[in-house]
C-alpha positions in Angstrom: 4.3 4.2 -21.1 4.1 1.6 -18.3 6.8 -0.9 -17.3 4.9 -3.8 -19.0 4.5 -1.7 -22.2 8.2 -0.9 -22.3 9.2 -4.5 -21.7 6.9 -5.8 -24.5 8.1 -3.1 -26.9 11.7 -3.9 -26.2 11.4 -7.7 -26.7 9.2 -7.4 -29.9 11.8 -5.1 -31.4 14.7 -7.4 -30.4 13.0 -10.4 -31.9 12.2 -8.7 -35.2 15.7 -7.1 -35.4 17.2 -10.6 -35.1 14.8 -12.3 -37.4 15.9 -13.8 -40.7 13.0 -13.8 -43.2 14.7 -16.5 -45.4 15.2 -19.1 -42.6 12.7 -17.9 -40.0 15.5 -18.1 -37.5 16.1 -15.5 -34.7 19.6 -14.8 -33.5 18.4 -13.6 -30.1 19.5 -16.3 -27.7 17.8 -17.6 -24.5 19.2 -15.9 -21.4 18.4 -14.2 -18.2 15.3 -12.6 -19.7 14.3 -14.9 -22.5 13.1 -18.5 -22.7 11.6 -20.2 -25.8 8.8 -22.7 -26.0 7.7 -24.4 -29.2 4.0 -24.5 -28.1 1.8 -23.4 -25.3 0.1 -26.2 -23.3 -1.4 -25.6 -19.9 -0.4 -29.1 -19.0 3.1 -27.9 -18.7 2.2 -25.1 -16.3 4.6 -26.1 -13.5 7.5 -25.7 -15.9 6.2 -22.3 -16.9 5.6 -21.3 -13.3 9.2 -22.3 -12.3 10.6 -20.1 -15.1 8.3 -17.2 -14.2 9.4 -17.4 -10.5 13.0 -17.3 -11.6 12.3 -14.2 -13.8 10.4 -12.5 -10.9 13.3 -13.0 -8.5 15.8 -11.7 -11.0 14.9 -8.8 -13.3 11.8 -10.0 -15.1 11.6 -11.9 -18.3 9.6 -13.5 -21.1 8.4 -17.0 -22.0 8.1 -16.9 -25.8 5.7 -19.5 -27.4 6.0 -20.4 -31.0 9.8 -20.5 -31.2 11.9 -23.7 -31.2 15.1 -23.4 -29.2 17.5 -25.4 -31.2 17.6 -24.1 -33.8 15.8 -20.9 -32.8 13.2 -21.3 -35.6 10.0 -19.2 -35.4 7.2 -21.7 -36.0 4.3 -19.6 -34.7 1.3 -20.5 -32.6 -0.3 -23.6 -34.0 -3.5 -23.4 -31.9 -5.6 -21.0 -30.0 -4.5 -22.4 -26.6 -2.3 -19.3 -25.8 -4.9 -16.7 -26.8 -7.8 -18.4 -25.2 -6.1 -19.2 -21.9 -8.0 -17.5 -19.0 -5.8 -15.0 -17.0 -7.8 -15.6 -13.9 -7.2 -19.3 -14.0 -3.5 -18.7 -14.5 -3.4 -16.2 -11.6 -5.2 -18.6 -9.4 -2.7 -21.4 -10.1 0.4 -19.2 -9.8 -0.8 -17.4 -6.6 -1.6 -20.7 -5.0 1.8 -22.0 -5.8 4.0 -18.9 -4.9 4.1 -16.1 -2.5 4.3 -13.1 -2.8 2.0 -13.2 -5.9 3.5 -13.2 -9.3 2.6 -10.4 -11.6 2.3 -11.3 -15.3 0.9 -10.2 -18.6 0.2 -12.0 -21.9 0.2 -10.6 -25.4 0.4 -11.9 -29.0 2.8 -10.3 -31.4 4.2 -10.8 -34.9 7.8 -11.8 -35.6 8.1 -11.0 -39.3 4.6 -12.2 -40.3 4.5 -15.1 -37.9 2.3 -14.9 -34.7 4.0 -15.8 -31.4 2.8 -15.6 -27.8 4.6 -13.5 -25.2 4.2 -14.2 -21.4 5.9 -11.6 -19.3 6.8 -12.2 -15.6 7.4 -8.9 -13.9 10.4 -8.4 -11.6 8.9 -8.6 -8.1 9.2 -5.5 -6.0 9.6 -7.5 -2.8 11.5 -10.7 -3.5 12.1 -13.5 -2.8 9.2 -15.3 -4.4 8.9 -18.6 -2.6 7.2 -21.9 -3.5 4.3 -22.6 -1.1 3.9 -26.2 -2.2 5.2 -28.9 -4.6 3.7 -29.3 -8.1 5.6 -30.9 -11.0 8.8 -29.0 -11.5 8.2 -26.8 -8.5 9.2 -28.0 -5.0 7.9 -26.6 -1.8 9.9 -23.9 0.0 12.3 -23.5 -2.9 13.4 -20.1 -4.3 14.1 -20.0 -8.0 16.5 -17.6 -9.7 17.4 -17.0 -13.4 20.9 -18.2 -14.3 21.7 -17.5 -17.9 19.1 -19.6 -19.8 17.7 -21.6 -16.8 15.7 -21.1 -13.7 17.3 -23.0 -10.9 17.4 -23.1 -7.1 18.9 -19.9 -5.9 22.6 -20.0 -4.8 24.0 -18.4 -1.7 25.6 -15.3 -3.4 22.4 -14.3 -5.1 20.3 -15.0 -2.0 22.7 -12.9 0.0 22.4 -10.0 -2.4 18.6 -10.3 -2.4 18.4 -10.2 1.4 20.8 -7.2 1.4 18.5 -5.3 -0.9 15.5 -6.1 1.3 17.5 -4.8 4.3 18.5 -1.7 2.4 14.9 -1.0 1.3 13.7 -1.3 4.9 16.4 1.1 6.1 15.5 3.6 3.4 11.9 3.3 4.3 12.5 3.9 8.0 14.8 6.8 7.2 12.1 8.3 5.0 9.5 7.9 7.8 11.8 9.4 10.5 12.6 12.3 8.2 8.8 13.0 7.8 8.3 12.7 11.6 11.1 15.2 12.1 9.5 17.6 9.6 6.0 17.3 10.9 6.8 16.8 14.6 5.2 14.2 16.8 2.4 16.5 17.8 1.1 16.5 14.2 1.2 12.7 13.6 -1.3 9.9 14.0 -0.5 6.2 14.1 -2.8 3.8 12.2 -3.6 0.3 13.7 -5.0 -1.5 10.6 -5.9 -4.5 12.7 -8.2 -2.5 15.0 -9.1 0.2 12.5 -7.9 3.1 14.7 -5.7 6.1 14.2 -4.2 7.4 17.4 -2.6 10.8 17.8 -2.4 13.8 20.1 -5.1 15.5 18.0 -7.6 12.7 18.5 -8.7 9.3 17.2 -10.2 8.3 13.8 -12.2 5.1 14.1 -13.2 3.0 11.0 -16.3 0.9 11.5 -15.4 -2.6 12.6 -17.5 -4.2 9.9 -15.4 -2.5 7.2 -11.9 -3.2 8.6 -11.5 -6.8 7.3 -12.8 -5.8 3.9 -10.4 -2.9 3.3 -7.3 -2.9 1.2 -5.0 0.1 1.2 -3.4 0.6 -2.3 -1.1 3.0 -4.0 -2.3 5.5 -6.6 -2.2 3.7 -10.0 -2.6 0.2 -8.6 -6.4 0.0 -8.6 -8.1 -2.8 -10.5 -11.8 -3.5 -10.8 -13.4 -6.4 -8.9 -12.4 -8.1 -5.6 -12.9 -6.9 -2.1 -13.8 -3.2 -1.5 -10.7 -1.0 -1.7 -10.0 2.2 0.2 -8.1 4.4 -2.2 -6.2 7.3 -0.6 -5.8 10.3 -2.9 -4.4 13.7 -1.9 -4.0 15.1 1.6 -6.4 15.3 4.5 -5.8 18.7 6.0 -7.3 19.6 9.4 -8.5 23.1 10.2 -6.6 23.0 13.5 -4.0 20.3 14.2 -4.9 20.6 17.9 -8.4 19.4 17.3 -10.8 18.2 20.0 -10.8 14.8 21.6 -14.0 14.0 19.8 -13.6 10.8 17.8 -15.1 10.3 14.3 -16.5 7.0 13.1 -16.5 6.1 9.4 -19.3 3.7 8.4 -21.1 2.4 5.4 -24.5 2.7 7.2 -26.7 4.8 4.9 -28.9 5.7 7.9 -26.0 7.2 9.9 -26.3 10.9 10.5 -24.2 13.2 8.4 -21.7 15.4 10.2 -20.6 18.9 9.1 -17.8 20.2 11.3 -17.7 23.9 12.1 -14.4 25.6 11.5 -12.4 25.8 14.8 -11.5 29.2 16.1 -7.7 29.1 16.4 -7.8 31.3 19.5 -9.6 28.4 21.4 -7.0 25.7 20.9 -7.6 23.6 24.0 -10.2 21.0 24.9 -10.8 20.0 28.5 -8.2 17.3 28.5 -5.8 19.7 26.8 -6.2 22.1 29.6 -5.4 19.4 32.2 -2.3 18.3 30.2 -0.9 21.8 30.0 -1.8 22.5 33.7 0.3 19.5 34.8 3.3 21.0 32.9 2.6 24.5 34.2 1.9 23.9 38.0 3.9 21.9 40.6 0.9 21.2 42.8 -1.8 20.7 40.1 -4.7 18.4 40.8 -7.9 18.0 38.8 -9.9 18.5 42.0 -13.3 20.1 42.6 -11.7 23.6 42.7 -10.4 23.0 39.2 -13.7 21.7 37.8 -15.5 24.7 39.3 -13.2 27.1 37.5 -13.7 25.3 34.3 -17.5 25.3 34.7 -17.4 29.1 35.3 -15.0 29.6 32.3 -17.4 27.7 30.1 -19.9 30.6 30.5 -17.3 33.3 29.7 -17.0 33.9 26.0 -13.5 35.3 26.4 -12.3 32.0 27.9 -14.4 29.4 26.1 -16.8 28.7 23.3 -18.9 25.7 22.3 -17.8 24.0 19.1 -20.8 22.5 17.2 -20.6 19.7 14.7 -24.0 20.7 13.5 -24.0 24.6 13.6 -27.5 24.7 12.1 -29.1 22.7 14.8 -30.6 24.5 17.8 -30.3 21.6 20.2 -27.0 19.9 20.7 -25.8 16.9 22.7 -22.5 16.1 24.3 -21.7 13.9 21.2 -22.4 16.7 18.7 -20.6 19.5 20.5 -17.5 20.2 22.5 -16.1 23.1 24.6 -12.9 24.8 23.4 -10.8 26.9 25.8 -8.4 29.8 25.3 -5.0 29.9 26.8 -6.3 32.8 28.9 -7.9 30.1 31.1 -4.5 29.9 32.9 -4.9 33.4 34.2 -7.7 31.9 36.3 -5.8 28.8 37.2 -2.7 30.8 38.3 -4.8 31.9 41.2 -5.2 28.3 42.5 -1.9 26.6 41.7 1.8 27.2 42.2 3.7 27.7 38.9 6.8 25.6 38.4 10.0 27.5 38.8 
């Protein structure tokens, strides 16, 4: 059962448990999570929006239509306004009025045998929800919070607690990231620049086609909805054959004419590419220079199957180019380089 389902089940049960069939009165009072409205009228949307923002910045709550507040008499929905209201229209209005976006859901339920409308505003995962502009009961730049049975401008103590929770979430998030870095090690990590569509790491670069970057949204499992801009949904793990892969970059594209690439499994004995040999040589030798002597040794090693092999992206093709193959070197290459350079003490 999802969060919304549980919330609806709870409020419907509470309403019916407190309902008197003889008087049609509910004893459940308005409060931090409940507000009654006798009828639904989209003309009063700014009042609804203010209450929903207060719920979202607190712990979530319900606007209940078809119930008078004083006395709390269940009169039911007198028209089809609530049921026929367009969710997309509501979302467009609310999301143009507040940021971050409010999450809501509508349902019709029976209290006794009387039909009422339930409009649930979910507690926001990243409060505060702030008014972007003024409209009716909503004023630009104000933050609303639920105090007993009213949504009002937030007061300092609640604002302080809210900001403290934001800080604590950020600290927990950084602690989790650093713990993962410690487990994996920096040599096994890549850093994604969403603005440029690049992933940088010691193992190489992953490039996302520039035409796709502005259109992509990265979402969590379970948050996908149909429609809208194309979404890149990440499921499971991407596991490289060898974390010390070549410097060869891979470009992801939606071009149907682009050639398909089938990487060949990398022989773990040959763990170094050309740049990797240079990096290790700089650590190993005090007088290392990538000079003509070095390049000559590397060219000779390329022809020695004990020291190097050619890694093909298209193993079934007879002709390869520099962009479809790369040379991998064994650590034994340093036996040859030891003859040219002075090892560090």
